[in-house]
N, C-alpha and C positions, 0 to 999 in steps of 0.2 A: 363187885363188878356189875351188880344189878343197878339199873337206872330206873327212875320213876317212870311209870307208864299209865296210860289211861286209854279208854276206848271212846272215840268221838263219834257221835251220831250226826250224820249228814243227810239232809233231805234232798232228793233229786226228783225229777219229773216222773221217773219210772217207779218211785217208791223209796222206802228207807233202806239205806245201805250202811254197813259198818265201814269206817275208814281207819287206816292205820295211823295212829298218833302215839308212838311209843317213846318219844323224846330223843330218838337216835337220829344220826345223820344230819346234825346241824351244819356240818361241813362235809364235803365228799369223803367217803371212806378211803382209808389207806391201809395197805398190807400186802400180803402174799396170797396168790392163788396157784394151786398146783398144776392146772391143766396144761398150759403151754410149756411147762417144765417137763413133767413126767408122763402126761396123758395116762394111758393104761399099761405103761411099760412095767418092768420088774422092779417095783418099789414096795416098801413095807413101812410099818410103823416106826421102826428104828431110823430109817432114812428121813422120815418126816421130823423126828426128834432132832436129828443132826441139822436139818434145815432150820428148825426153830432156834437151835443154838447159834447157828450162823447169823440169823436175823439179829440176835443180840450182839454177838461179837463184832459184827460189821457196823454196828451203830445205827442200824435201820429202825429198831424199836424206839430208840431215844429220839429219832427224827419224826416219829408219829406213825410209823407203819405198825399199827396195833392189831390188825386182824390177820390171823393165820388160817387160811381157808383151804380145806381139803375138797377137791372137786370130784368128778365122777370116778367110778370103778371100785369104790370101797364096799358097797353093799353086796350081799350074797343072796339073801332070801328073807323069808318071814317065818316066824315061829307060829305055833298053833293058835296063839291068841291074836295073830296078825301083826305083831310087833317086828320091827326090822332086826336083823343081825348082820354083823360085818363079816367079810371074808376072813376066816381064821388063819389062812396062809399069811395074810398081811397083818391081821390084828388078832393075836392069840386069845384074847379075852372075848372075842365075838362082839365087842362094842367099841365105840369111839371114846368112851369115858376116860380111859387111861391117857390117850393122846390129848384130850381136852384138858385133863388135870396137868399134864406136863406143860402144855402151852401156857396155861394160866400161871404156872410156877415161874415162867420166864417173863411174866409181866405183859402178856398178850391176851387177846380174846380169840376164841376158837370158832371157826365157821365150817359148815359142811354143805352138801349138795343133794338135791333131789330133782324130781321132774314132775310136772303137773299131769303127765299122761300115764299110760299103763306101764311104761318102762322108761328108763333113762336113755340118753343117746348111746350109751355103751351096752344097753340091754339089761341093766340091773333093775331091781324093783322100783317102780314109779309110785307116786303118791296118790294117784287117782283112787278115790274111795277109801283112803286110809289117812286122810288129813289129820283127824283128831288124834289117833294113836301115834302117828309119826311125830306130830308136834310135841306130844307129851314125852315121847322117847327122847327127842332132841333136848328138851328142857331138862330131863333127868340126867342126861349125859353131860350137861353143862355147856351146851351149844349157845353161842352168842350171835351167830350170823347164819342165815340160811339163804342159799342161792337155789331158785327153782327154775328149771329149764323147761323147754317146750317140745321136746321130741315125743313121738308116738301119741300125739294129741291133736284134736281138731284145730286147724289154723284159721280160726275166725274170731273176731273180737268178742262176740257174745259168749262163746264157750270159754275163751281164754280168761275174760274178766270174771266169769263165774267160778272157774277153777282156782284162779289166783285169790279170789275173794274167800274161798273156803279155807285155803291155807292161812291167809291173813287172820281170819277169825279164830282158827285153831291155835295159831301162835299167840294171839291176844289172850285166849282163854287159859293159857298155861300160867299166866302171871309173871313170866320171865320176859325181860326186855330182849327181844331177838331181832336184830337187823334183818329186814326182808328184802332180798335182791331178786327182782323179776328178770328172767332171761327169755324175752319173747320175740326179739329179732325184727320188730316193726316200728316205724315211726308213729303208728296209730296208738301205741301205748302211752305216748308222752302226755296227751291231754287228760288221761285218766290215771296216770301213774301214781300221783300222790295220794289217791284214794286207796291204792292197793299195796304199795310198798315204799321203801326208802330209796330205791333206785330201780331203774327199768332200762333194759337194753332197747336200743332204737334201731338197730341194724344187724347185719350178719356178723359171724365171727370175723375178727380182723385177720388173723392167721399170718399175714405178710404185709409188705408196704402198700400194695394195691388195696388191701382190705382196710388198712388204716385210713387211707385217703377217701375211700368210699364212705366210711363212717363219719369222717370230719365233714364231708359235704352234706350228709344227712343232718348232722347237728346244727348246720347253719340256720335252719328254719325253726328251731325248737327252743330257743333261749327263754321264751316267756313261760315255759312250763317248769323250769328248774328253780330251786331255791332251798333255803335251810329246811331240812327234813326230808327232801326228795330230789333226786338228781337224774338227769338224762345220762345214760351209760353207753358210750361208744365202744365198749369191750376192754380187753386187758392190755397191759403194757408188755411189749415184746422185746426180747433180747436173744439169749441163747438157751438151748435145752440142756438137760442133764448129760447128754452125750456130746456136748460142745458144738452142736450144729446151730448156726446163727440164722434166725428167721428174718432179720433185717440187719443193715449195717449199723455200726456204732453211731454214725451221724444220724441215721433215721431213728434209732432208739432215743437219742437226745431230742430230735425234732418232735417225735410223738409225745415225749414227756412235757415239752414246752407247750405243745398244743393242748394237751389234757389239762395243764394248769390254766390256760386261757379259757378253756371250755368248762371249767368247774366240774371236771369228770373224775370218777373214782381213780385213785392211784393204786392199782393192784398189780404188783410185780408178778408177772407170770413167765418168769425165766428162772434159770437155775441160780440159787443163792450160793451153793457150795463152791462152784467154779466160776463165779461172776468175775468178769474182767475188771481191771482197775478203772478203765474208762466208763464202764456201765455203773460201777459203784459211785464214781464221781458224779455221774448224771443224776442218779437217784438220791444223792446226798446233798444236792444244792438247796440250802435252806431258803434262799431268796425266791427260787421258783416254787418250792413247796409253799412258801408264804402266800404267793399269788393264788395257788390252788385252794388254800385253806382260808382265804380272806373272809372275814365275818359278814361282809355285805351280801355275799352269796349270789352274785349276779353272774350268769353264764355269759361269756364273751360272744361277740358277733363279728362277722366278716365286714370290713368297711372298705375294702378294695380288692378287686379281682373276681375271677370266676371259679368254676369247678376245679378243684385240685387234682382229681383223678384223671383229668384229661391232660395234665401237665401245664401248670399255670403258676403265676405269682400272686400272692395274697398278702394283705395286711389284716390282722385280726386285733380286736381290742376288747378289754374287759375293765369296767370301772371298779375301783377299789374303795374300801371303807374310808380312807384318809383323803379322798378327793382326787387322787392320782388315777392314771390309767396304765395298765399293762398292755403293751403292744407286741405282737409277733409278726415279723416279716419272714415269709417263707417262700421258697422256690422249689417246685416239684417238676419243672421241665428238665429234660436231659442235660442241657447246657447251662452255663452260668448266666446270671441276669442281674441287671440293676433294678432294684425294687424301690419304688418311691411312694411315700404317703404325702400327697400334695394338699393344697388348701381345701379342696373338696373333701378329701379323705379326712383331714383333721376337723373339718366342720361337723362331721358326724359325731364328734366328741365335744362339740361346742367349744372348740379351740380355734383361734383365728390368727390372721397375720400379725396383728398387734400384740399377741401374747408371746412372752418369752418363756420357754419351757426348759426346765432342768431335765437331764436324761441320765438314767442309770442303766448300764449294760449288766444284765443278770448273769451272763455266762463269763464275761471278762471280769465281773465283780469290781467294776470301776465306774466312775462318773465320766460321761462324755461331755464335749462342749455343748453349751446351751443351743437350743434350736430356736430360730426366729423366722418369721415369714411363713410359718405353717408349712414347712417343707422339710422332709427328712428322707435321704436316700441311702441305701446300703447295697453293696455288691455281694451277691450270694452265689455259691456253687450250686450245681444242679442236684436233683434227686434227694432233696431234703435239707439243702442249705438254709440257714435261718439265723435271725438275730432277735433276741428278746430283750425289751427295755421297759422301764417304767418312766413315764413322762408326767411332769407336774407343772402346772402354771406357776411361774415365779413372779410374773408381773406383766405390765403392758409397756410397750415401747411406742414412742411417737413415730408416726408415719409421715414421711416427707414426699409429697407428690409434686 
């Protein structure tokens, strides 16, 4: 499970800095994150093992959901030598190694969580001043992925970049390839993100539908900063929690999944796997949509029609794919239904024009639609998350009669 890694030296105006170049994250990460499922509720190591089992039995691992990430609330304190120990109520061994070994035995990679400040968001031990020993501990436990949050730390770029840089360097020094996920909540991470980690949060916690839309709008201006090895991160995929409370509707779960595919965003399921609904499992199991997210060209999609979604709007988003086609998402976030059109001006943003004949593949209907000509495509969408996701490809040119 070890990948090749190296440390890349990058010269910048302010001096020499170390940049993360660990060979990971060539496509956006896929997996499970425990936070919006269990948060700090009454869970333990055994429940996490059952969740890992369900990842396998539901076919998610085979689809590419390879990271099993334990979020906040596991750490309890530090030993005399400064090393971390886990809450023994949840982890009898006082470490995460047994869970990591179990996850590895299921064919997955194991991830965990820390914070660049003095304490995590839940008040557990933070990494500030302990980067070297914590990184070494994670490597010894078999950790493959580390998310580092930003609670209880100075909220300015200079301090944040310095603290994240310390953990980056400490992870590099272990000799183990560990995916580094920065959770910093600001768009100003994006221009520097690839120097620090494999992905970087660009906005607040999504939490609900309004939060999802806020982060989509932030992502609209950041596409140039993403690519193989490093990705803009608009937060986690939402569905229902361990106690069956839904954070969003099933339609909105599917709309978010479709948008995250267009945005080349991490596909980290942060809902309950054990009681996942059939509709949610169907959403997360769509191979064609996953294929868009994992496309090797690694281009983040852009908005080609419409305004801010958080104010209730209709949009068309597009992402170029390795085979020369484009994935398009038509989405409506207004309360009522709407007819959403990609007109000639919209298609011109993709260098597609009225004389082009376009084949169309509907990724949720899993069927081919009639060809599009005249550079115009319209769909009728319900409100609050109605969407259509298609792949269009130039088939040829038609003669125009004027």
